[in-house]
N, C-alpha and C positions, 0 to 999 in steps of 0.2 A: 351539773345535773341537778334535777329537782327531787326533793325528798319530802314526803308527807309524814308529819309527826302526829301521833294520836295515842289515846289510852283505850282501855277496854270498852268504855262507854261512848267513845267519840265525843268527849266533852269539849273539845276545842278543834279549831280548824287552822292548822299551822303548816306552812310550806317553807322550806329553806332551799336556797340556791347555794349548793356547796359541792364538795367532791369527797367521796370516800373511796379509798383504794379498793380494787377488786370487787366492786359492786356493779351489777348490770340491772337492766329494767326488771322491775317486779321482784327484786331481792327483798326479803322480809327479815328484819333483824331488830334487835333491841339495843338502843344506845343508852348505857347506864346514866341515869340522871335526866334523860330526855323522853323516855318511853319507847313505844313501838315506832318503827320507821319503815316506810315503804318507798322504794325507789321508783319514781315516775319517769325516769329517763331524761332526755334532753329538751323536752318541750312540755308546755301546759296548754290546755284547750283555751283558757282565757287568762292570760298573764295579768290583765288589768285588775282581776279580782284579788291579786296578791301583790300589791305594790309595796307593802312593807314586809319584807322577808325577815324571818328570824334566822340569824346566821350563827348557829352554835359552832363551837370549835370541834367539829366532829372528828377531826384528825386526832385530837387529844382524848376523845371519849373512848371508853371501853365498849367495844362492839361485840355483841353476842349474836352470831348468825343463826337465825331460826330456820329459814328455808330459802335456798337459792331457787330462782325461777319459779316463784310462787304461782304466777299465772302465765298463761301463754301470750304470745305476741298478739293474737287475735283478741283476747280479752282486754289487753292494754289498749288496743285501738278502739274497742267498744266503749271502754270507760271514758277515754278522751272525747269521743264523738258524743257520748251521752251528756257529759258535762257541757259541751259546746252548744249542742242544739237545744238543750233544755235550760240553758243558763243556770246550771245546777252546780253547787259547790261540791268539791271532792268529799267533804264531810258527810254529805247526803248520798253520794253515789257509791263510794267504796263499801259501806255497810251492806249494799245489795249483794256483794260478793262475799264479804267477810262479816257475817252477822256477829261473830264473837271471835276476835283474834286469839284469845287465850285457848279456846277450844281448837282452833285451827293449828295453833302452835304445838298442841299435844301430839299431833300426828306428823308424819314425815313423808316426803317423796324421796325414795331411795336413790333415784338417779333422774337425770333430765329425760323426760319421756318424749319420744319422737312420734310424730303423727303416724308414721309407717308401722309403729309397734302396737297401735290401738285399732281395734275393729270399728266399724261404722257405728256412730252414735245417733240416737233419735230423741226428739223432744216432743211431747204431747202436752198441750196447755189447755187447761179448763178455766172457765171464767170465775168460779168460786168453789169453796169447799163443799157446799151442798150438792152441786151438780156432780162433782167428782165422787163423793161418797155414795151418792144414790145411783150411780151408773152400775148396773148389774154386771157389766162386762169387765169391771175392774176388780181383780182379785187382790185384796190387800196383802195376802201372803205370797203373791207371785214372786218367785226368785229371779225372774228374768228382767224385771224393771224396778226402779226406785220410785217411791211415792213421797211427795213433799208438798206441804201447804203452809199457810201463814201460821197455823196453830202448832206446827212442828216445833220441837225444842231446839235451842241453839246447838246442843250436842248432836241432835239428829241432822241438822243442817250442815254442821262441820263434817260429819261422817259421809253424807252424800257428796259434799264437795270433793273429798279425797277419793271416794269410790270412783267418781267420774274422772277426776284428775289422773288417777293411776290406771284408768281403763279397766277396772275390775267389773264394772257394770256399764252397760251400753245404752240403756233407755231410761228416761226420766218422765214420769207422769206427774204434773204439778199444776198449781194455780199460777197465775201470771206473776205474782210477786216473787216466785222462786225460780223464774226462768233465767236468772243471771248466774250462770255457772261457768266454770272454766272448761269449755268444750275443746277437746283436743282434736276430734275428728267428727264434727257434727255434719251429718249428711241429710237428715230429714227433720222437718218441723211440721206439726199439725196443730192448727189453732181451732179449737172446738167452739162452735157458735160465735163466729166473729162479730155478729151484730150486737151482742149483748153490751149493755152499759157498764157492766162490771169490769170490763177490760181497761177502763180509764181510772188510773190511780188518783183519788181525791186528795191525797196528802203529798207533801213535799218529800221526795221529788215527784212532781207530776209527770205522767207519761201515758201514752196509749200503747197497749201491748202489741197492737197490730203494727204500729210504726217501729217498735223495737224489733219485731220479727223481720220487718223489711231490712233493717240495718244488719241483722244477723245473716240474712240471705246475701246481702252485699259483701260482707266480710268473709263469710265461710263458703259462699258459693253452693249452698245446700238447696235441696228441694223443699218447697213450701206449699202446704195445702191448707187453705182456710175454708172451713165448712160453715154451713148455715143450720146445721142440725147435729145432734150427738151421734157420732159414728160408733159402729160396733168395732171394738178392738179385737183383732184376730191375733 
């Protein structure tokens, strides 16, 4: 299996081909002396990017399991497809999901959550913070949905990750940079003002939010609505 090694700040990009007993895809643990480790399962999107594997003796390392099943199977598929189609290193793609591994590690998933245990989840994407904050239909204090944007703190992003992962909240209103969540039962996506240039990320990893939405539709089989104007949210 393949394992991704990193620290809190993603200061390096290391992948090892090894085997650690009792680990499955997306197990998140700490190997003492090696840092955080994320199991990527039995394949990589572009093996040629990692021709020199670091092969630590993980079998002899002390393993501290932080969270089993950190992400769902769909999120794992999305990560591999993203790195493949965008020719993007895992070092750049994984932080889209885990902005701060230490903040994520502070929280726990009590048990493996099943899709059947989670109500339908919806995602509403705005092109930028300005359009989101100036939409009078958005109630910042609304208890029914989560609000997230690039200026949110890492602690807030980690909290939103776990709210959605545990099915405690079912709707997320966010800017395009925060659309990478672990959706357990995503059924609806609305892309507000699809024509705007703000949906194209100018920094690495570069991507178009509309293309990512299409991949989400392909993986989750959810309903997608792309608008040319700001909708009234009911």
